[in-house]
ROTI-474475 format. One record per residue (C-alpha): x, y, z. Coordinates in steps of 0.001 Angstrom, whole numbers, padded with zeros to 6 digits, always signed. Each point is the difference from the previous one (the first is absolute). Example, Ala and Ser with C-alpha at 12.3 -4.5 7.8 and 13.67 -1.06 7.14 Angstrom:
BEGIN
+012300-004500+007800
+001370+003440-000660
***
This chain:
BEGIN
+007354-049906+019133
+000859+003409+000118
-001618+003086+001062
-000700+003405-002145
-000657+003241+001326
-002049+002464-002104
-001796+002810+001414
+000192-000827+003207
-001806-003422-000606
+002138-003391+000036
-000365-002894-002376
+001152-003678-000312
+001311-001052-002835
+001311-003809-000696
+001763+000167-003413
+002497+002546-001206
-002229+003003-001899
+001186+002962-002203
-000790+003278+000829
-002243+000124-003500
-001872-002961+001244
-000422+001555+003824
-001278+003179-001367
-002502-002003-002400
-001321-002007+002805
-000608+003463+002034
-001243+001832-002825
+002446+002408-000136
+001278+002010-003053
+003543+000806+000397
+003660+000293-002096
+002249-000712+002732
+000032-001053+003603
+002216+000159+003298
+001035-002921+001648
+001163+000981+003772
+000829+003105-001307
+002121-000885-002762
-001747+000714-003641
-000817-003290-002148
-001293-000624-003153
-002773-001638-000507
+001421-003450-001231
+001677-000285+003394
-000905-003160+001843
-000771+000133+003726
+000454-003136+002344
+000721+001632+003348
-001790+002250+002588
+000099+003619-001143
-002107+003037-000419
-001187+001130-003257
-001165+002759-001599
-000938+000929-003711
+000287+002976-001571
-001916+001589-002791
+000171+002953-002254
-000694+002475+003062
+003616-000783+001342
+003355+001723-001413
+001676-003528-000276
-002823-001849-001917
-000003+003052-002481
+003659-000154-000462
-000241-003669-000388
-002581+000700-002392
+001812+002451-002052
+003280-002331-000202
-002214-002812-000898
-001758+002207-003234
+003184+001064-001078
+000996-003349-000602
-003323-000459-001725
+000666+002703-002400
+003330-001405-000680
-001213-003085-000839
-002648+001156-002307
+002120+002004-001944
+002662-002843-000551
-002643-001782-001185
-000961+002578-002430
+003455+001366-000624
+002757-002837+000780
+003091+001630+001455
-001751+003610+000569
+001934+002286+001886
-001737+001637+002804
+000282+002580+002632
-002346+000663+002953
+000237+003478+001917
-001940+002162+002331
-003124+002120-001847
-002616+002614+000742
-002931-000779+001960
+001585-002412+002080
+000400-002845-003225
+002611-001669-001585
+001469+001053-003261
+001159-002754-002268
+002622+001363-002659
+000440-002478-002982
+003591+000161-000977
+000072-001537-003386
-000153+002893-002390
-002035-002162-002844
-002727-000813+002392
-002906+002920-000389
-001780+000602+003476
-003609+000934-001433
-003514-000961+000448
+000341-003281-001752
+003136-000776+001780
-001852+000487+003395
-003007-001589-001136
+002037-003164-001046
+001792+000159+003529
-003348+000137+002086
-001683-002706-001918
+003022-002140+000910
-000017+000828+003482
-003388-000806+000343
+000456-003051-001385
+002603-000944+002263
-001981+001109+002794
-002958-002021-000962
+002126-002967-000345
+000906+000112+003753
+003643-001212-000806
+001957-000850+003189
+003049+001663+000782
+002591-002278+001713
+003228+001377+001735
+003131-002304-000121
+003788+000456+001165
+002566+000257-003066
+003920+000518+000422
+001259+003321-001406
+001440-002020-002860
-003197-001254-000914
-001689+003547+000503
+002922+001614-002225
-000403-002479-002998
-003946+000531+000480
+000464+003585-000260
+002448-000106-003110
-002558-001700-001704
-002564+002400+000543
+002575+002980-000633
-000581+001111+003491
+003542+001759+000651
-001471+002290+002666
-000626-002847+001903
+003354-001904-000587
+001776+003342+001185
-002008-000036+003231
+000650-003439+000838
+003586+000873+000901
-001137+001827+003006
-002621-002719+001429
+001397-001334+003329
-001398-003513-000108
+001183-002800-002733
-003331-000501-001483
-003258+001842-001491
-003330-000436+000865
-001486-000476-003366
-003652+000348-001012
-001562-002417-002804
-003412-000006-001650
-000140-002352-003122
+002991+000678-001914
+000884+003739+001425
+002489+000064+002894
+001109+003332+001400
+000576+001751+003545
-001268+002771+001386
+001646+000829+003133
-003129-000612+002104
-002870-002536+001002
-002576-001037-002726
-003609-001146+000132
-000759-003683-000865
-001568+000082-003183
-000790+002661-002679
-003649-000034+000799
+000962+002572+003131
+000773+002718-002570
-003665+001119-001387
+000117+003608+001302
+001897+002129-002127
-000109+002900-002611
+002663+000434-002899
+000135+003464-001647
+001673+001412-002837
+002613+002707+001456
+002823+001209-002912
+002719-001733-000199
-001457-002973+001652
-002926-001219+001948
-001255+000519+003641
-001325-002961+002096
-002406+001194+002694
-000172-002501+003096
-002300-000082+003534
+001634+001843+002638
-000404-000525+003727
-000473+003804+000571
-003125-000368-002002
-001336-003083+001737
+001346-002353-002759
-001683+001814-002903
+001721+001670-002788
+000088+003750+000023
-001204+002414-002513
+002246+000737-002613
+001590+003804+000632
+002440+001018-002430
+002542+002300+001660
+002012+001788-002743
+002618+001643+002581
+000452-003295+001751
+000333-001967-003536
+002862+002533-001015
+001636-000609+003328
+000262-003778-000539
+000928+000484-003726
+003054+002141+001053
+000681-002337+002912
+000261-002988-002447
+002218+002181-002457
+002399+000714+002937
+000257-003639+001258
+001292-000863-003832
+002219+002991-000247
+001698-000821+003288
+000144-003710-000676
-002230-001239+002984
-003483-000865-001501
+000536-003537+001865
+001775-001142+003417
+002641-001778-002033
+000986+003008-002051
-000038+002060+003401
+002396-002764+001411
+002249+000420-002859
+000648+003517+000722
+001184-000996+003446
+001880-002487-001404
+001823+001943-002633
+000795+002899+002445
-002109+002240-001655
-002341+000289+002691
+001538+003711+001121
-001092+001512-003202
-003455-001864+000148
-000387+001701+003343
+001065+003280-000833
-002144-000208-003527
-003226-000619+002260
+000949+002954+002282
+000716+002325-003183
-003328-000874-001569
-001767+000995+003267
+002249+003228-000019
-001208+000768-003559
-003645-000715+000693
+000237+002422+003258
+001438+002772-002604
-002667-000823-002495
-002756+000351+002760
+001777+003102+001270
-000162+001672-003275
-003456-000509-000313
-001110+001762+003653
+002626+002444-000756
-002090+000761-003776
-003316+000699+001915
+001208+001380+003422
-002337+003069-000197
-002853-001967+000547
+001522-003273+002009
-000836+000239+003709
-000453-003451+001082
+002152-002764-001067
-001748-003494+001216
+001785-003231-000212
-001534-003332+000311
+000674-003405-000575
-000487-003622+001679
+001924-001430+003187
+003706-000134-000554
+000341+002026-002895
+002434+002374+001696
-002341+003237+000081
+002205+001197+003091
+003377+000056-001734
-001591+001212-003592
-001345+003046+002054
+003111+000809+001312
+002023-000357-003503
-002756+001866-001511
+000079+002763+002159
+003767+000597-000597
-000520-000324-003645
-002161+002725+000168
+002390+002071+002129
+002238-000243-002512
-002504+001726-002376
-000623+002734+002917
-003160-001435+001084
+000118-000768+003772
-002973-001938+000710
-001637-000847+003440
-001072-003282+001377
-003143-000733+001935
-000244-003252+001704
-003936-001274-000880
+000358-002627+002938
-000524+003076+002498
-003277+000629-001229
-001459-003517+001265
-003178+000315+001904
+000217-000893+003641
+000293-003953+000256
-003496-000171+001427
-001379+001830-003051
+001431-002000-002309
-001896-002311-002357
+000156-003698+000777
+001068-002721-002421
-001807-003628-000049
+001568-000977+003017
-001021+002991+002082
+003551+001554-000094
+000807+003464-000974
+000400+000337-003592
+002709+002371-000849
+000323-000733-003595
-003784+001213-000475
+000050+003693-001254
-002780+000618+002733
+002882-000544+002784
+001319+003435-001246
-001327+003346+001096
-000768+000949-003789
-001283+003470+001243
+002541+001157+002185
+002772-001184-002614
-001727+001952-002871
-000526+003231+002331
+003959-000383+001034
+001054-000433-003487
-001857+002916-001467
+000973+002071+002979
+003736-000578-000741
-000522+000544-003716
-001361+003265+000400
+003129+001122+002303
-001916-000413+003505
+001722-000996+003319
-001378-003897+000941
+000481-001602+003397
+000634-003315-001374
-001736-003482+002131
+002513-002576+000604
-001339-003717+000291
+001287-001761+002998
-000431-003900-000512
+000368-000622+003665
-002807+002062+000948
-002257-000957-003297
-000609+003905-000381
+001281+003072-001276
+001931+002868+001752
+001191+003450-000443
+002971+000115-002363
+002050+002754-001476
-001614+003224-001426
+001285+000081-003619
-000208+003044-002443
+001165-000623-003933
+000747+002715-002738
-002625-000055-002541
+001881-001326-002850
+001361-003187+002149
-001682-003221-001135
-001011-002549+002767
+000779-003731-000309
-002164-002865+001364
+000477-003559-000251
-002290-002913+000942
-002290-002517-001041
-003033+002511-000981
+002427+002928-001364
-001463-000736-003500
-003907+000048+001191
-001590+003316-000766
-001808-000396+003241
+002898+000524+002262
+000788+003470-001862
-003335+001574-001116
+000940+003386+000969
+002923+000234-002656
-001020+000676-003511
+001122-002843-002328
+002002+002274-001999
+002205+000412+003248
+000817-003532+000672
+002683-002158-001413
-000805-003871+000623
+002701-002433+000213
-000705-003964-000027
+003138-001888+001127
+000415-003998+000041
+002736-002363-000478
-001036-002030-003413
+002957-002134-001080
-000368-002118-003213
+002641-002604+001147
-001267-003686-000280
+001403-002838+001166
-000136-001689-003581
-001959+001265-002315
-003151-002161+000642
+000053+001231+003811
+000018+003689+000724
+000628+001370+003735
-002832+002071+001603
+000794+003587+000766
-002138-000681+003319
+002498-002463+000701
+002948+002132-000066
-001933+002533+002032
-000634-002647+002423
+003834-001044+000255
+000673+003725+000423
-002580+000306+003058
+000951-003227+001383
+003851+001415+000216
-001098+003599+001398
-002234-001441+002379
+002330-002442+001486
+002987+002318+000111
-001480+003410+001229
-003301-001210+001345
+000954-002803+001799
-002945-002032-001746
+000378-003440-000720
-000599-001273-003572
-002748-001830+000812
-001915+003141+000924
+001082+001686-003008
-001617-002981-002118
-002987-000153+002209
-001179+003355-000907
+000853+000353-003297
-003400-001327-001394
-001561+002541+001645
+002637+002491-001377
-000775-001130-003296
-003700+000322+000291
+000517+003693+001245
+002058+000871-003078
-002651-001247-002414
-002728+002376+001985
+002142+002820+000799
+002853+000482-002531
-000172-001787-003226
-003475+001573-001052
+001630+003374-000137
+003210-001119-001588
-001174+001419-003337
-000246+003184+001163
+003537+000658+000499
+001902+002832-002117
+003341-002177+000690
+000657-003575+000485
+003095-000926+001735
+001329-003780-000371
+001950-000494+003500
+001318-003455-000793
+003889-000436-000068
+000802-003134-002391
+002878-001150+002509
-002154+000393+002802
-000718-003753+000680
+003320-000533+000373
+000720+002135+002999
-003222-000891+001499
+000666-003537+000072
+002813+000474+002243
-002813+001301+002770
-002970-001722-001039
+001355-003913-000041
+001046+000082+003851
-003163+001439+000887
-002185-002183-002224
+001944-003327+001128
-000732+000754+003568
-003871-000602-000614
-000157-003597+000969
-002182-002603-001635
-002939+000210+003040
-000003+003879-000883
-003406+001008-001443
+001868+001864-002732
+002394-002749-000355
-001433-000206-003747
+000628+003312-001159
+003188+000192+001706
+001532-003337-001545
-001301+001188-003570
+002050+003148+000107
+002935-001943+001740
-000029-002110-003401
-000320+002732-002129
+002895+002132+001621
+002467-003260-000491
+000100+000645-003718
+001506+003543+000445
+003843+000957+000540
+000779+002221+002582
+000871+003475-000847
+001948+001988+002829
-001962+003114+001462
+003012+001592+000121
-000493+001228-003435
-003062+001593+000791
+000116+003792+000091
-000956+001709+003499
-002856+001679-001812
-001398-003103-001981
-003453-000752+000643
+000801-003772+000967
+001587+001833+003001
-003221+000812+001317
-000516-003929+000616
+003455-001433+000698
+001261+003139+001891
+003063+002677+000241
-002173+002400-002085
+001377+003478+000170
-003576+001258+000771
-000812-001795+003274
***
């Protein structure tokens, strides 16, 4: 006899039971569960006292399991239709996955997508079990050789364990670097869409309460993704194994300098574009999601413009927060500082317009200890001096309504890598941003990793609400990823994450990141220039 605590109620069981069977008894629809704060697949057996939580698609961990399982399902369907087909998944527009067919003799068109969709539906309706089993590295290598998965063989070299958790569904076997649902019948929510040169997969999202978001094409963001994929191929770092080979071969210094030079070239291109229209431009607005590197980017852009005879001034949007007791409240009754309504938009516009017209303005300074604005310095700038603002609302026209559109130059920045673990397993850009923030928060804000992880879902929801809807309004999109950065971040992130104990509420997320980081070879941070955007997160930046 053992006791299971679920939703503050205790239930007695006499025989061992799977989480799947337990969820059915409780009438719960779920995709994964936690048992004593450990993430467990639904085929996991319980025969001891524990506390259980079932996760549906409103939960980020469940959505991650769903996506991992659906990639597996797509690969299985494709292999049934086209034996030995070669496929690469990557990030794409509208929060979707892109699937590229690497075989030139297979045409991706309406007919192709219809066949694939019918095969996926048949597999879902069959509700075939997906079973996990361990195999040795030698067995895995043999299996991957038979299927032509050379990229999976390459990454196995860096797996610290001497075994692989393979997943079998009928005759199909693969390993997707993540937990899976127990059967194909769980995977009935998806949309396939042609998107040259491949196709898109839209899946449920946690920030949409488990629903599939409406498709919104993003040409600028799409071009950035395409350029990022071309870049990762050019610098021979399109997978973790290839990045590791750069370290092992001694060419990592070249890689670091290539990446930094790419940023320099993009800044030069951006500076030239602003210079060409400087007679009109009075406001340069920079926005991007958390840990994109906005602060360092704005410093480097300012210097780039100075080399072209342009001397911009920077205004902090943080100084225009309403007093704390006037701020809008979030769902928990706390001041919602991410809401645009938390800013004094009227005063901000008055000051922008006055400065642009050459008037003297007494600037506010927001005192975060007092929770209100206090008097700041008096500022007056020449009429031909552009103003730089950066923040999550910088691209929102509501924030700068007093300035005509033709006098604004908007820049969207974000790290958007196209590096995979292997062809079947892309690395999410949000994971890299979270690693950046975990490192920065721990080093400079004395914030434990568990706190950073705890607030990350809220940060993500704010980004979807306040940043991403405006990214296509940008005049320039700047990819702040540095292809080598994972090798540098690992040194700082790994001990921080490993310090999170098994009983910690956020052990699940930390352990997932730890497992991922262990595949990556260290890159010495002495190779990182002092003005690198990466220095904003690891320290010793020349700007601070």
